[in-house]
ROTIGU-784141 format. One record per residue (C-alpha): y, x, z. Coordinates in nm, 4 decimals. Each point is the difference from the previous one (the first is absolute). Layout:
BEGIN
+----------+----------+----------+
!        v !        u !        w !
+----------+----------+----------+
!        Y !        X !        Z !
...
+----------+----------+----------+
//
This chain:
BEGIN
+----------+----------+----------+
!        v !        u !        w !
+----------+----------+----------+
!  -8.6485 !  -1.9243 !  -0.5778 !
!  -0.2053 !   0.2202 !   0.2150 !
!   0.0206 !   0.3613 !  -0.1325 !
!  -0.2419 !   0.1528 !   0.2429 !
!  -0.3106 !  -0.0179 !  -0.2326 !
!   0.1988 !   0.1690 !  -0.2716 !
!   0.0863 !   0.2848 !   0.2185 !
!  -0.3644 !   0.0302 !   0.1112 !
!  -0.1176 !   0.0101 !  -0.3675 !
!   0.2546 !   0.2579 !  -0.0892 !
!  -0.1129 !   0.2114 !   0.2947 !
!  -0.3557 !  -0.0136 !  -0.1086 !
!   0.1020 !   0.1171 !  -0.3423 !
!  -0.2347 !  -0.2438 !  -0.1846 !
!   0.0572 !  -0.1442 !  -0.3479 !
!   0.0332 !  -0.3862 !   0.1033 !
!   0.2391 !  -0.0707 !  -0.2788 !
!  -0.1041 !  -0.3639 !  -0.0470 !
!   0.0489 !  -0.0788 !   0.3692 !
!   0.3332 !   0.1782 !  -0.0006 !
!   0.1314 !  -0.1788 !  -0.3054 !
!  -0.0750 !  -0.3363 !   0.1436 !
!   0.1716 !   0.0801 !   0.3149 !
!   0.3082 !   0.1320 !  -0.1895 !
!   0.0253 !  -0.3229 !  -0.2084 !
!  -0.0240 !  -0.2021 !   0.3162 !
!   0.2969 !   0.2029 !   0.1362 !
!   0.2081 !  -0.0567 !  -0.3061 !
!  -0.0553 !  -0.3774 !   0.0091 !
!   0.1202 !  -0.0016 !   0.3749 !
!   0.3049 !   0.2010 !  -0.1035 !
!   0.0791 !  -0.2486 !  -0.2765 !
!  -0.0347 !  -0.2842 !   0.2355 !
!   0.2372 !   0.1579 !   0.2541 !
!   0.2595 !   0.0657 !  -0.2721 !
!  -0.0273 !  -0.3803 !  -0.1030 !
!   0.0680 !  -0.0864 !   0.3565 !
!   0.3067 !   0.2385 !   0.0199 !
!   0.1511 !  -0.1348 !  -0.3161 !
!  -0.0378 !  -0.3710 !   0.1467 !
!   0.1603 !   0.1089 !   0.3077 !
!   0.2822 !   0.1716 !  -0.1938 !
!   0.0570 !  -0.3160 !  -0.1993 !
!  -0.0084 !  -0.2072 !   0.3262 !
!   0.2594 !   0.2252 !   0.1544 !
!   0.2430 !   0.0141 !  -0.2938 !
!   0.1822 !  -0.3203 !   0.0655 !
!   0.0464 !   0.0927 !   0.3612 !
!   0.1465 !   0.3312 !  -0.0944 !
!   0.2347 !  -0.1518 !  -0.2555 !
!   0.1203 !  -0.2520 !   0.2675 !
!   0.0490 !   0.2857 !   0.2466 !
!   0.2094 !   0.2032 !  -0.2544 !
!   0.2061 !  -0.3142 !  -0.0829 !
!   0.0618 !  -0.0546 !   0.3638 !
!   0.0999 !   0.3618 !   0.0681 !
!   0.2473 !  -0.0238 !  -0.3034 !
!   0.1517 !  -0.3182 !   0.1307 !
!   0.0373 !   0.1365 !   0.3501 !
!   0.1722 !   0.3177 !  -0.1431 !
!   0.2366 !  -0.2060 !  -0.2140 !
!   0.0980 !  -0.2104 !   0.2957 !
!   0.0561 !   0.2988 !   0.2108 !
!   0.2322 !   0.1648 !  -0.2680 !
!   0.1850 !  -0.3363 !  -0.0330 !
!   0.0902 !  -0.0095 !   0.3659 !
!   0.1007 !   0.3572 !   0.0269 !
!   0.3804 !   0.0848 !  -0.0130 !
!   0.1135 !   0.1073 !  -0.3462 !
!   0.1131 !   0.3364 !   0.1468 !
!  -0.3559 !   0.0858 !   0.1160 !
!  -0.1218 !  -0.0339 !  -0.3669 !
!   0.2490 !   0.2512 !  -0.1339 !
!  -0.1110 !   0.3519 !  -0.0759 !
!   0.0756 !   0.2817 !   0.2273 !
!   0.2409 !   0.1613 !  -0.2439 !
!   0.2122 !  -0.3290 !  -0.0369 !
!   0.0115 !  -0.0534 !   0.3900 !
!   0.1246 !   0.3708 !   0.0258 !
!   0.2822 !  -0.0598 !  -0.2523 !
!   0.0969 !  -0.3275 !   0.1864 !
!   0.0392 !   0.2057 !   0.3296 !
!   0.2123 !   0.2552 !  -0.1716 !
!   0.2220 !  -0.2791 !  -0.1522 !
!   0.0616 !  -0.1520 !   0.3449 !
!   0.1453 !   0.3155 !   0.1349 !
!   0.3654 !  -0.0093 !   0.0960 !
!   0.2434 !   0.1093 !  -0.2602 !
!   0.1758 !   0.2638 !   0.2254 !
!  -0.1548 !   0.3342 !  -0.0264 !
!  -0.0669 !   0.0439 !   0.3677 !
!  -0.0952 !  -0.2759 !   0.2507 !
!  -0.0920 !  -0.0374 !   0.3632 !
!  -0.3711 !   0.0006 !   0.0842 !
!   0.0088 !  -0.3174 !   0.1881 !
!  -0.3176 !  -0.1986 !   0.0332 !
!   0.1662 !  -0.2979 !  -0.1793 !
!   0.0632 !   0.2155 !  -0.3130 !
!  -0.2283 !  -0.0434 !  -0.3022 !
!  -0.1956 !   0.3160 !   0.0365 !
!  -0.1212 !  -0.0974 !   0.3530 !
!  -0.0546 !  -0.3646 !  -0.0669 !
!  -0.2429 !   0.0511 !  -0.2866 !
!  -0.2080 !   0.2466 !   0.2078 !
!  -0.0516 !  -0.2709 !   0.2638 !
!  -0.1017 !  -0.2848 !  -0.2322 !
!  -0.3666 !   0.1034 !  -0.0651 !
!  -0.2295 !   0.2954 !  -0.0337 !
!   0.0106 !  -0.0150 !  -0.3820 !
!   0.3932 !  -0.0130 !   0.0004 !
!   0.0035 !   0.2893 !   0.2479 !
!  -0.2365 !   0.2133 !  -0.2165 !
!   0.2240 !  -0.0807 !  -0.3114 !
!   0.3121 !   0.0970 !   0.1894 !
!  -0.1381 !   0.3299 !   0.1358 !
!  -0.1054 !   0.0938 !  -0.3484 !
!   0.3336 !  -0.0690 !  -0.1635 !
!   0.2189 !   0.3150 !   0.0595 !
!   0.3161 !  -0.1675 !  -0.1179 !
!   0.0070 !  -0.2233 !   0.2994 !
!   0.0484 !   0.2924 !   0.2304 !
!   0.2610 !   0.1906 !  -0.1838 !
!   0.2904 !  -0.1782 !   0.1810 !
!   0.0677 !   0.0389 !   0.3742 !
!   0.2627 !   0.0483 !   0.2546 !
!  -0.0277 !   0.2559 !   0.2930 !
!   0.1992 !  -0.1421 !   0.2990 !
!   0.1246 !   0.2215 !   0.2911 !
!  -0.2379 !  -0.0428 !   0.2802 !
!   0.1388 !  -0.0251 !   0.3559 !
!  -0.3070 !   0.1358 !   0.1880 !
!  -0.2607 !   0.2655 !  -0.0267 !
!  -0.2740 !  -0.2626 !  -0.0656 !
!   0.2246 !  -0.1233 !  -0.2991 !
!   0.0172 !   0.3538 !  -0.1475 !
!  -0.3787 !   0.0163 !   0.0109 !
!  -0.0330 !  -0.3458 !  -0.1641 !
!   0.2634 !   0.1079 !  -0.2672 !
!  -0.1938 !   0.3151 !  -0.1009 !
!  -0.3177 !  -0.1967 !  -0.0212 !
!   0.1605 !  -0.2776 !  -0.2107 !
!   0.1639 !   0.2622 !  -0.2265 !
!  -0.3266 !   0.1771 !  -0.0504 !
!  -0.1701 !  -0.3285 !  -0.0871 !
!   0.2728 !  -0.0895 !  -0.2610 !
!  -0.0199 !   0.3345 !  -0.1647 !
!  -0.3721 !   0.0059 !  -0.0317 !
!  -0.0201 !  -0.3622 !  -0.1317 !
!   0.2684 !   0.0574 !  -0.2575 !
!  -0.2008 !   0.2677 !  -0.1833 !
!   0.2167 !   0.2111 !  -0.2326 !
!   0.2574 !  -0.2760 !  -0.0956 !
!   0.3750 !   0.0421 !   0.0431 !
!   0.1347 !  -0.0858 !   0.3448 !
!   0.2930 !  -0.2268 !   0.1026 !
!   0.1015 !   0.0174 !   0.3582 !
!   0.2659 !  -0.0122 !   0.2587 !
!   0.0053 !   0.2233 !   0.3129 !
!   0.2127 !   0.0476 !   0.3177 !
!   0.0213 !   0.3605 !   0.0969 !
!   0.0439 !   0.1083 !   0.3626 !
!  -0.0775 !   0.3193 !   0.1911 !
!  -0.3745 !  -0.0582 !  -0.0365 !
!  -0.1245 !   0.1246 !  -0.3415 !
!  -0.3487 !  -0.1410 !  -0.0077 !
!   0.0897 !  -0.2310 !  -0.2944 !
!   0.1665 !   0.2868 !  -0.2035 !
!  -0.3075 !   0.2165 !   0.0524 !
!  -0.2121 !  -0.2547 !  -0.1753 !
!   0.2256 !  -0.0939 !  -0.2688 !
!   0.1102 !   0.3418 !  -0.1182 !
!  -0.3308 !   0.0853 !  -0.1558 !
!   0.0460 !  -0.3116 !  -0.2152 !
!   0.3407 !   0.0913 !  -0.1421 !
!  -0.1308 !   0.0097 !  -0.3539 !
!  -0.0825 !  -0.3812 !   0.0474 !
!   0.3346 !  -0.1271 !   0.1363 !
!   0.1640 !  -0.2577 !  -0.2211 !
!   0.2357 !  -0.2343 !   0.1865 !
!   0.0943 !   0.1798 !   0.3390 !
!   0.2395 !  -0.1222 !   0.2714 !
!   0.0968 !   0.2436 !   0.2786 !
!   0.1769 !  -0.1409 !   0.3058 !
!   0.1251 !   0.1772 !   0.3079 !
!   0.1870 !   0.3208 !   0.0712 !
!  -0.0839 !   0.2462 !  -0.2786 !
!  -0.0312 !   0.2935 !   0.2412 !
!  -0.3219 !  -0.1492 !   0.1254 !
!  -0.1607 !   0.0030 !  -0.3516 !
!  -0.0359 !   0.3774 !   0.0104 !
!  -0.3288 !   0.0059 !  -0.1857 !
!   0.1590 !  -0.1614 !  -0.3141 !
!   0.3323 !   0.1864 !   0.0285 !
!  -0.1894 !   0.3276 !   0.0153 !
!  -0.2235 !  -0.1021 !  -0.2972 !
!   0.0305 !   0.3203 !  -0.1981 !
!  -0.1737 !  -0.1120 !  -0.3343 !
!   0.2455 !  -0.2805 !  -0.0206 !
!  -0.2036 !  -0.1731 !  -0.2851 !
!  -0.0578 !  -0.3659 !   0.0063 !
!  -0.1727 !  -0.0848 !  -0.3365 !
!  -0.0309 !  -0.3810 !   0.0512 !
!   0.3131 !  -0.0672 !   0.2090 !
!   0.2052 !  -0.2964 !  -0.1493 !
!   0.1988 !  -0.1298 !   0.3189 !
!   0.1481 !   0.1947 !   0.2790 !
!   0.1787 !  -0.1579 !   0.2968 !
!   0.1530 !   0.2167 !   0.2835 !
!   0.1807 !  -0.2021 !   0.2515 !
!   0.0585 !  -0.0323 !   0.3816 !
!  -0.1405 !  -0.3030 !   0.1872 !
!   0.3377 !  -0.0647 !   0.1319 !
!   0.3531 !   0.1446 !   0.0026 !
!  -0.0012 !   0.3425 !   0.1601 !
!   0.2771 !   0.2493 !   0.0478 !
!   0.0387 !   0.2504 !  -0.2780 !
!  -0.1140 !   0.3010 !   0.2076 !
!  -0.3443 !  -0.1597 !   0.0167 !
!  -0.0106 !  -0.0298 !  -0.3756 !
!   0.0042 !   0.3683 !  -0.0659 !
!  -0.3404 !   0.1359 !  -0.1049 !
!  -0.1003 !   0.3526 !   0.1123 !
!  -0.1215 !   0.0832 !  -0.3590 !
!   0.0829 !  -0.1510 !  -0.3323 !
!  -0.2001 !  -0.2783 !  -0.1429 !
!  -0.0989 !   0.1641 !  -0.3044 !
!  -0.2013 !  -0.1622 !  -0.2819 !
!  -0.0524 !   0.2411 !  -0.2853 !
!  -0.2004 !  -0.2002 !  -0.2374 !
!  -0.0448 !  -0.3824 !  -0.0124 !
!  -0.0213 !  -0.0968 !  -0.3562 !
!  -0.0443 !  -0.3775 !   0.0734 !
!   0.2791 !  -0.0309 !   0.2529 !
!   0.2334 !  -0.2657 !  -0.1091 !
!   0.1231 !  -0.1869 !   0.3043 !
!   0.1602 !   0.1583 !   0.3192 !
!   0.1505 !  -0.1618 !   0.3082 !
!   0.2004 !   0.2497 !   0.2110 !
!   0.1288 !  -0.1287 !   0.3466 !
!  -0.0883 !   0.3073 !   0.2155 !
!   0.2016 !   0.3057 !  -0.0954 !
!   0.3391 !   0.0686 !   0.1259 !
!   0.0065 !   0.3281 !  -0.2188 !
!  -0.1234 !  -0.0926 !  -0.3488 !
!  -0.0333 !   0.3795 !  -0.0785 !
!  -0.3197 !  -0.0104 !   0.2129 !
!  -0.1546 !  -0.2498 !  -0.2335 !
!  -0.1352 !   0.1801 !  -0.3090 !
!  -0.1504 !  -0.2506 !  -0.2576 !
!  -0.0432 !  -0.0343 !  -0.3785 !
!   0.3179 !  -0.2165 !  -0.0154 !
!   0.0446 !   0.0148 !  -0.3789 !
!  -0.3221 !  -0.2011 !  -0.0414 !
!   0.0847 !  -0.2904 !   0.2422 !
!   0.0630 !  -0.3493 !  -0.1396 !
!   0.0514 !  -0.1759 !   0.3315 !
!   0.2043 !   0.1443 !   0.2829 !
!   0.0971 !  -0.1588 !   0.3406 !
!   0.2485 !   0.2086 !   0.2188 !
!   0.0510 !  -0.0997 !   0.3556 !
!   0.1427 !   0.3334 !   0.1384 !
!   0.2593 !   0.0715 !   0.2595 !
!   0.1847 !   0.2275 !  -0.2291 !
!   0.3686 !   0.0231 !  -0.1089 !
!   0.1019 !  -0.2381 !  -0.2911 !
!   0.0991 !   0.3102 !  -0.1990 !
!  -0.3674 !   0.1175 !  -0.0142 !
!  -0.1407 !  -0.3053 !  -0.1658 !
!   0.1197 !   0.1107 !  -0.3519 !
!  -0.1978 !   0.3167 !   0.0389 !
!  -0.3174 !  -0.1910 !   0.0749 !
!   0.0516 !  -0.2160 !  -0.2962 !
!   0.0671 !   0.2835 !  -0.2478 !
!  -0.3424 !   0.1330 !   0.0826 !
!  -0.1516 !  -0.3262 !  -0.1272 !
!   0.1179 !  -0.0536 !  -0.3525 !
!  -0.2999 !  -0.2295 !  -0.0860 !
!   0.0447 !  -0.2492 !   0.2623 !
!  -0.0655 !  -0.3782 !  -0.0916 !
!   0.0391 !  -0.1641 !   0.3404 !
!   0.2045 !   0.1349 !   0.2905 !
!   0.0741 !  -0.1167 !   0.3430 !
!   0.2861 !   0.1724 !   0.1910 !
!   0.0148 !  -0.0529 !   0.3707 !
!   0.3312 !   0.0958 !   0.1468 !
!  -0.0280 !  -0.0396 !   0.3828 !
!   0.2694 !   0.0298 !   0.2626 !
!   0.1074 !   0.3453 !   0.1148 !
!   0.1886 !   0.0956 !   0.2981 !
!   0.1596 !   0.2747 !  -0.1964 !
!   0.2445 !  -0.1396 !  -0.2741 !
!  -0.0645 !   0.0947 !  -0.3611 !
!   0.2365 !   0.2704 !  -0.1467 !
!   0.1798 !  -0.0848 !  -0.3047 !
!  -0.1509 !   0.1510 !  -0.3102 !
!   0.0883 !   0.0039 !  -0.3629 !
!  -0.2454 !  -0.2235 !  -0.1890 !
!  -0.1614 !   0.1825 !  -0.2981 !
!  -0.1934 !  -0.2143 !  -0.2597 !
!  -0.3651 !  -0.0405 !   0.0651 !
!  -0.1634 !  -0.1424 !  -0.3162 !
!  -0.3396 !  -0.1602 !   0.0420 !
!  -0.1011 !  -0.1187 !  -0.3472 !
!  -0.3154 !  -0.1817 !   0.0879 !
!   0.1039 !  -0.1726 !   0.3338 !
!  -0.0608 !  -0.3795 !  -0.0334 !
!   0.0016 !  -0.1151 !   0.3710 !
!   0.2524 !   0.1021 !   0.2697 !
!  -0.0123 !  -0.1209 !   0.3502 !
!   0.2622 !   0.1287 !   0.2502 !
!  -0.0564 !  -0.0827 !   0.3600 !
!   0.3055 !   0.1166 !   0.2090 !
!   0.1585 !  -0.0008 !   0.3404 !
!   0.3044 !   0.2125 !  -0.0909 !
!   0.2376 !   0.0198 !  -0.3019 !
!  -0.1571 !   0.1643 !  -0.3116 !
!   0.2654 !  -0.0660 !  -0.2717 !
!   0.0166 !   0.3791 !  -0.0874 !
!  -0.3754 !   0.0166 !  -0.0754 !
!   0.0263 !  -0.3328 !  -0.2057 !
!   0.2907 !   0.1617 !  -0.1950 !
!  -0.2133 !   0.2987 !  -0.1055 !
!  -0.2982 !  -0.1964 !  -0.1422 !
!  -0.0371 !  -0.0658 !  -0.3838 !
!  -0.2951 !  -0.2310 !  -0.0672 !
!  -0.0084 !  -0.1047 !  -0.3603 !
!  -0.3505 !  -0.1753 !   0.0416 !
!   0.0663 !  -0.1830 !   0.3111 !
!  -0.1573 !  -0.3465 !   0.0053 !
!  -0.0116 !  -0.0983 !   0.3701 !
!   0.2739 !   0.0760 !   0.2596 !
!  -0.0259 !  -0.0941 !   0.3730 !
!   0.2355 !   0.0586 !   0.2864 !
!  -0.1435 !  -0.0647 !   0.3567 !
!   0.1149 !   0.0443 !   0.3571 !
!  -0.1794 !  -0.1182 !   0.3363 !
!   0.0318 !  -0.3616 !   0.0611 !
!   0.3100 !   0.0364 !   0.2189 !
!   0.3628 !  -0.0158 !  -0.0853 !
!   0.2696 !   0.2689 !   0.0471 !
!  -0.1011 !   0.2504 !  -0.2780 !
!   0.2698 !   0.1047 !  -0.2425 !
!   0.0071 !  -0.1830 !  -0.3343 !
!  -0.0786 !   0.1675 !  -0.3205 !
!   0.3228 !   0.1053 !  -0.1444 !
!  -0.0707 !   0.0296 !  -0.3676 !
!  -0.3525 !  -0.0612 !  -0.1266 !
!   0.1270 !  -0.0979 !  -0.3359 !
!   0.0893 !   0.3603 !  -0.0786 !
!  -0.3654 !   0.0952 !  -0.0090 !
!  -0.0729 !  -0.2678 !  -0.2606 !
!   0.3165 !   0.0783 !  -0.2131 !
!  -0.0812 !   0.3788 !   0.0117 !
!  -0.3848 !  -0.0423 !  -0.0855 !
!   0.0488 !  -0.2754 !  -0.2647 !
!  -0.3281 !  -0.1283 !   0.0870 !
!  -0.1554 !  -0.3463 !  -0.0579 !
!  -0.0546 !  -0.1128 !   0.3503 !
!  -0.2629 !  -0.2874 !   0.0413 !
!  -0.0199 !  -0.0420 !   0.3828 !
!   0.2800 !   0.0353 !   0.2656 !
!  -0.0381 !  -0.0545 !   0.3672 !
!   0.2450 !   0.0179 !   0.2894 !
!  -0.2145 !  -0.0438 !   0.3081 !
!   0.2008 !  -0.0202 !   0.3279 !
!   0.2861 !   0.2002 !  -0.1366 !
!   0.3341 !  -0.1019 !  -0.1498 !
!   0.2457 !   0.0909 !  -0.2696 !
!   0.3229 !  -0.1441 !  -0.1076 !
!   0.0048 !  -0.3171 !  -0.2173 !
!   0.1783 !   0.1896 !  -0.2867 !
!  -0.2607 !   0.2769 !   0.0146 !
!  -0.2829 !  -0.2436 !  -0.0014 !
!   0.1461 !  -0.1821 !  -0.3187 !
!   0.0349 !   0.3487 !  -0.1666 !
!  -0.3553 !   0.0870 !   0.0655 !
!  -0.1039 !  -0.3375 !  -0.1686 !
!   0.2362 !   0.0555 !  -0.2802 !
!  -0.1623 !   0.3483 !  -0.0574 !
!  -0.3421 !  -0.1487 !   0.0000 !
!  -0.0449 !  -0.2470 !  -0.2888 !
!  -0.3851 !   0.0464 !   0.0016 !
!  -0.0294 !  -0.0979 !   0.3746 !
!  -0.2871 !  -0.2273 !   0.0549 !
!  -0.0423 !   0.0032 !   0.3898 !
!   0.2718 !  -0.0127 !   0.2617 !
!  -0.0767 !   0.0058 !   0.3819 !
!   0.2344 !  -0.0338 !   0.2655 !
!  -0.0841 !   0.0252 !   0.3799 !
!   0.2594 !  -0.0483 !   0.2668 !
!   0.2661 !  -0.0145 !  -0.2557 !
!   0.3728 !  -0.0166 !   0.0849 !
!   0.0930 !  -0.1023 !  -0.3404 !
!   0.2007 !  -0.3203 !  -0.0307 !
!  -0.1792 !  -0.2470 !  -0.2323 !
!   0.3252 !  -0.2020 !  -0.0243 !
!   0.1309 !  -0.1605 !  -0.3241 !
!   0.1705 !   0.2931 !  -0.1483 !
!  -0.3114 !   0.2094 !   0.0345 !
!  -0.2172 !  -0.2684 !  -0.1479 !
!   0.2268 !  -0.0583 !  -0.2857 !
!  -0.0835 !   0.3567 !  -0.1232 !
!  -0.3622 !  -0.1416 !  -0.0689 !
!   0.1105 !  -0.3088 !  -0.1832 !
!   0.0824 !   0.0526 !  -0.3596 !
!  -0.0334 !  -0.2177 !  -0.3024 !
!  -0.2582 !   0.2162 !  -0.1866 !
!  -0.2836 !   0.2123 !   0.1336 !
!   0.1320 !   0.3065 !  -0.1642 !
!   0.3340 !  -0.0146 !   0.1842 !
!  -0.1546 !  -0.0736 !   0.3405 !
!  -0.0378 !   0.2658 !   0.2795 !
!  -0.3465 !   0.1623 !  -0.0078 !
!  -0.1330 !  -0.2293 !  -0.2629 !
!  -0.3602 !   0.1050 !   0.0422 !
!  -0.0192 !  -0.0633 !   0.3736 !
!  -0.3269 !  -0.1689 !   0.0653 !
!  -0.0524 !   0.0368 !   0.3770 !
!   0.2689 !  -0.0559 !   0.2788 !
!  -0.0918 !   0.0569 !   0.3636 !
!   0.2253 !  -0.0427 !   0.2910 !
!  -0.1581 !   0.0690 !   0.3504 !
!   0.1553 !   0.0356 !   0.3339 !
!   0.3382 !  -0.0951 !  -0.1131 !
!   0.2911 !   0.0794 !   0.2350 !
!   0.2122 !  -0.2691 !   0.1786 !
!   0.2803 !   0.0649 !  -0.2528 !
!  -0.2249 !  -0.0702 !  -0.2883 !
!  -0.1161 !  -0.3271 !   0.1469 !
!   0.3663 !  -0.1019 !   0.0770 !
!   0.1219 !   0.0734 !  -0.3438 !
!  -0.3001 !  -0.1392 !  -0.1961 !
!   0.0416 !  -0.3437 !  -0.1406 !
!  -0.3333 !  -0.1738 !  -0.0824 !
!   0.1770 !  -0.2001 !  -0.2890 !
!   0.1587 !   0.3007 !  -0.1528 !
!  -0.3027 !   0.2246 !   0.0337 !
!  -0.2438 !  -0.2629 !  -0.1531 !
!   0.2570 !  -0.0644 !  -0.2730 !
!   0.0001 !   0.3647 !  -0.0881 !
!  -0.3705 !   0.0092 !  -0.0166 !
!  -0.0339 !  -0.3136 !  -0.2020 !
!   0.2703 !   0.1111 !  -0.2411 !
!  -0.1881 !   0.3216 !  -0.0799 !
!  -0.3289 !  -0.1723 !  -0.0179 !
!   0.1321 !  -0.2662 !  -0.2566 !
!   0.1852 !   0.2819 !  -0.2037 !
!  -0.3054 !   0.2028 !  -0.0389 !
!  -0.2414 !  -0.2850 !  -0.0833 !
!   0.2185 !  -0.2132 !  -0.2291 !
!  -0.0761 !   0.2184 !  -0.3132 !
!  -0.3702 !   0.0301 !   0.0607 !
!  -0.1228 !  -0.2794 !  -0.2330 !
!  -0.0424 !   0.2318 !  -0.2911 !
!  -0.1880 !   0.2557 !   0.1812 !
!  -0.2266 !  -0.2579 !   0.1473 !
!  -0.1720 !  -0.0319 !  -0.3403 !
!  -0.1164 !   0.3555 !   0.0080 !
!  -0.1588 !  -0.0038 !   0.3371 !
!  -0.3794 !   0.0147 !   0.0387 !
!  -0.1897 !  -0.3330 !   0.0031 !
!  -0.1010 !   0.0506 !   0.3664 !
!   0.3582 !   0.0451 !   0.1055 !
!   0.1494 !  -0.3250 !  -0.1399 !
!   0.1522 !  -0.2178 !   0.2399 !
!   0.1023 !   0.2719 !   0.2320 !
!   0.3863 !   0.1017 !   0.0250 !
!   0.0768 !   0.2848 !  -0.2196 !
!   0.1715 !   0.2772 !   0.2041 !
!   0.1573 !   0.2731 !  -0.2271 !
!   0.3109 !   0.0426 !   0.2247 !
!   0.1179 !  -0.1552 !   0.3139 !
!  -0.1369 !  -0.0551 !   0.3519 !
!  -0.3645 !  -0.0704 !   0.0543 !
!   0.0026 !   0.0335 !   0.3857 !
!   0.2472 !  -0.0608 !   0.2673 !
!  -0.0532 !   0.0898 !   0.3776 !
!   0.2427 !  -0.0676 !   0.2722 !
!  -0.1387 !   0.0587 !   0.3455 !
!   0.1398 !   0.0421 !   0.3574 !
!   0.2754 !  -0.2432 !  -0.0636 !
!   0.0716 !  -0.3226 !   0.1956 !
!  -0.2823 !  -0.2491 !  -0.0948 !
!   0.2382 !  -0.2718 !  -0.1080 !
!   0.1818 !   0.2268 !  -0.2380 !
!  -0.3346 !   0.1089 !  -0.1629 !
!  -0.1269 !  -0.3508 !  -0.0357 !
!   0.3226 !  -0.1104 !  -0.1575 !
!  -0.0179 !   0.2784 !  -0.2526 !
!  -0.3617 !  -0.0773 !  -0.0728 !
!   0.0877 !  -0.3728 !  -0.0452 !
!   0.2816 !   0.0660 !  -0.2455 !
!  -0.2338 !   0.2136 !  -0.2092 !
!  -0.2569 !  -0.2826 !  -0.0254 !
!   0.0197 !  -0.0232 !  -0.3879 !
!  -0.0123 !   0.3679 !  -0.0428 !
!  -0.3091 !   0.0153 !   0.2181 !
!  -0.1746 !  -0.2703 !  -0.2080 !
!   0.0719 !   0.2228 !  -0.2988 !
!  -0.1675 !   0.3003 !   0.1329 !
!   0.2504 !   0.1747 !   0.2430 !
!  -0.1681 !   0.1359 !   0.3067 !
!   0.2097 !  -0.0514 !   0.3083 !
!  -0.1410 !   0.0670 !   0.3489 !
!  -0.0204 !  -0.2744 !   0.2654 !
!   0.2611 !  -0.0047 !   0.2673 !
!  -0.0719 !   0.1847 !   0.3270 !
!   0.0688 !  -0.1268 !   0.3586 !
!   0.3459 !   0.0074 !   0.1333 !
!   0.1372 !   0.3495 !   0.0500 !
!   0.2191 !   0.0388 !   0.3213 !
!   0.2472 !   0.2753 !  -0.0183 !
!   0.0735 !   0.1941 !   0.3232 !
+----------+----------+----------+
//
């Protein structure tokens, strides 16, 4: 519609109402016609739009179907999966094959998720650099880990040397230390040794140890390692100090302690008396050029100690005679995998004096007399696990007869469930008879399963058909013995294996030097 005449009439300011009304009505009719055409076009396009939307939905569903399930998970779930894949040990090496670096190289989305998850960056190891460029990279790496970890507790291992760049970065984060391992000569860790506040509010584990054996003079710190307040500290490994008076810790709150110090045997009781709440303890007694002076054992009572591991390279019987461990459940003696160490003279005295209910006993690469070994077993009626490695014991008929009794209650160690013999000595293999040994195992298996019919009625429905093991062996392992001997024992225990006894497969022939 041409509106020019209307504008002309309006400009003339003349009352041409009839003409104006006619023209307005014509304009309304044209508008109605245009609206009808628009509605017709919308109706025409509606099926096409619906077809387009349906096609988009099918394409999206097909795209979701071919995507990996991990890509469909929420960010929070993927972050928790990354955290669950971290190694169990508190500190681990930042190698490109490790989980934290693998996930950052998969795709951009995973990298963003990893970088936004502080828990992934709280565990790291600071290795000792060999060159100046290595120290520069180490500082940048440490700064990156500290910034990405946010304010979460830190677990790390570090090797100290004369360069203190790492300690300068770590010291401001002392309030975040949780599991800490310090390796190297302690005199190089001056920043920590001179830490005047001495407060570690989140520290739970502390390891202080050399990288390798060093002479005692290099183990002397110039200042005491003094931790005044560490309310969460429970685990300590000390392998560094030749003078334990330089190590000041809240000993009374520790529950796990490992000592590997080059100190006289007479000083071990003083260490243990300071830790009345120990639950697990490992005593390392390394070789010393100076012989230990004799001392009078005085009782050291540890009411809560359940696990004791003694790793020794020199005699330690006076220390053993001073211990009273009424709650002891696991006892292990171990030496390096070489022969020539003195036998343990009387380990049974510890059991008789403590009156404990020992459940696990191990002699690893160390020996004791046949009578002492039998006495230890006689004093351990609740023993369930027995491990022997490099044993010099003679498993001849007189020894095996002590395990064969008519009734379970009269047998030696009636609750023994696991027997492991590894790296047996030539004497053991020469005295061991496959027929007698398999007969002993069979007799114990039969004796402990013959009266199980009444108890089978009370087991759960899903457990029916499985062998009921209240007492007696459930697993037997004999390794590092001649292959023919291992195969013969396994063959003679065929019926027991069918009933549920676990017996390891024989290994290749062992050649003795």
